[in-house]
C-alpha positions as CSV (number, residue, x, y, z in Angstrom):
1,M,0.0,0.0,0.0
2,L,1.3,3.5,-0.8
3,S,0.7,6.5,1.3
4,S,1.9,10.0,1.1
5,I,3.3,12.3,3.8
6,E,3.4,16.0,3.1
7,K,6.2,18.1,4.4
8,P,5.3,21.3,6.2
9,N,4.6,24.3,3.9
10,E,8.0,26.0,3.2
11,A,8.5,29.5,1.9
12,S,8.4,29.8,-1.9
13,G,7.7,32.4,-4.5
14,V,9.0,35.9,-5.2
15,G,8.0,39.3,-3.9
16,I,8.9,42.5,-5.7
17,V,9.6,45.5,-3.4
18,Q,9.8,49.1,-4.7
19,I,12.0,51.2,-2.5
20,G,11.5,54.9,-2.3
21,D,8.8,56.6,-4.5
22,E,6.3,54.0,-5.4
23,E,4.9,56.3,-8.0
24,C,8.2,56.4,-9.9
25,R,7.3,55.2,-13.4
26,E,10.8,53.7,-14.0
27,T,10.7,51.4,-10.9
28,R,7.0,50.6,-11.5
29,S,7.7,49.6,-15.1
30,A,10.7,47.5,-14.1
31,A,8.6,45.8,-11.3
32,L,5.9,44.9,-13.9
33,K,8.4,43.6,-16.4
34,I,10.0,41.4,-13.8
35,E,6.6,40.2,-12.5
36,N,5.5,39.3,-16.0
37,K,8.7,37.4,-16.9
38,L,8.6,35.4,-13.6
39,R,4.9,34.5,-14.2
40,Q,5.7,33.4,-17.7
41,H,7.9,30.8,-16.1
42,H,5.1,29.8,-13.7
43,I,6.8,31.3,-10.7
44,A,4.5,32.6,-8.0
45,T,5.1,36.4,-7.9
46,M,3.6,39.2,-5.8
47,L,4.1,43.0,-5.9
48,C,4.7,43.9,-2.3
49,G,3.4,47.2,-0.9
50,G,5.2,49.0,1.9
51,N,4.7,52.5,0.6
52,G,8.3,52.6,-0.6
53,S,9.7,51.2,2.7
54,L,12.1,48.3,2.3
55,K,11.4,47.1,5.9
56,K,7.6,47.1,5.3
57,G,7.9,45.5,1.9
58,I,10.1,42.7,3.3
59,K,7.7,42.3,6.2
60,E,4.8,41.8,3.8
61,A,6.8,39.3,1.7
62,S,7.6,37.3,4.9
63,A,4.0,37.4,6.1
64,S,3.0,36.0,2.6
65,N,5.6,33.1,3.1
66,L,7.7,34.2,0.1
67,R,11.2,32.9,-0.2
68,F,12.8,35.8,-2.3
69,V,12.3,39.5,-2.8
70,V,13.5,41.5,-5.7
71,L,14.5,45.0,-4.6
72,L,13.9,47.9,-6.8
73,G,15.1,51.3,-5.8
74,E,17.3,54.0,-7.4
75,S,20.6,52.1,-7.2
76,E,19.0,48.8,-8.1
77,M,17.6,50.5,-11.3
78,E,21.2,51.0,-12.5
79,L,21.7,47.2,-12.3
80,F,18.3,46.5,-14.0
81,K,19.5,48.6,-17.0
82,Q,22.3,46.0,-17.2
83,S,19.8,43.2,-17.1
84,R,20.6,42.4,-13.5
85,I,18.4,42.3,-10.4
86,V,19.1,42.5,-6.6
87,V,17.5,39.6,-4.7
88,K,17.2,39.0,-1.0
89,D,16.7,35.4,0.1
90,L,14.4,35.7,3.1
91,T,15.4,32.2,4.4
92,T,19.2,32.8,4.5
93,R,19.0,36.6,4.6
94,E,21.7,36.8,1.9
95,Q,21.4,39.5,-0.8
96,K,23.0,39.1,-4.2
97,D,22.5,40.4,-7.7
98,Y,21.7,38.0,-10.6
99,S,20.9,38.2,-14.2
100,L,17.1,37.8,-14.5
101,D,17.5,34.6,-16.4
102,D,19.9,33.1,-13.8
103,F,17.4,34.0,-11.1
104,I,14.6,32.4,-13.0
105,H,16.7,29.2,-13.3
106,L,17.5,29.3,-9.6
107,V,13.9,29.8,-8.5
108,S,12.6,27.2,-11.0
109,W,15.2,24.7,-9.7
110,D,14.3,25.5,-6.1
111,V,10.6,24.9,-6.8
112,C,11.2,21.6,-8.6
113,E,13.4,20.4,-5.8
114,K,10.7,21.2,-3.3
115,H,8.0,19.4,-5.3
116,E,10.2,16.3,-5.6
117,S,10.7,16.1,-1.8
118,E,7.2,17.3,-0.9
119,V,5.6,13.9,-1.1
120,I,7.3,10.9,0.4
121,L,6.0,7.6,-0.6
122,E,6.1,4.8,1.9
123,I,5.6,1.1,1.1
124,Q,3.6,-0.5,3.9
């Protein structure tokens, strides 16, 4: 007989946090482009509020059980223009910059790995 045991719900998905002026067209446009590209790859994505506050945006992402946040502020926009994004891993608290494609690969791999280990089959 086969039975399945589910692991506890772990953090997954990506939040996008705009730092500074949330009405800034440049960061808003970048946030929407990133959100669209992540969703095209079936990655759960959420635009986090926080009224431009990094701390509030990260708090919202944590409360939503998201694993990563993409940070978009004035200095991060310079990297975005070079096709790079700044990402904070809310599990490890590490912050790195990635190419968007490398980040998509990382998150897709992370999701696949979790799905493989989510259900453990036992033979009884």
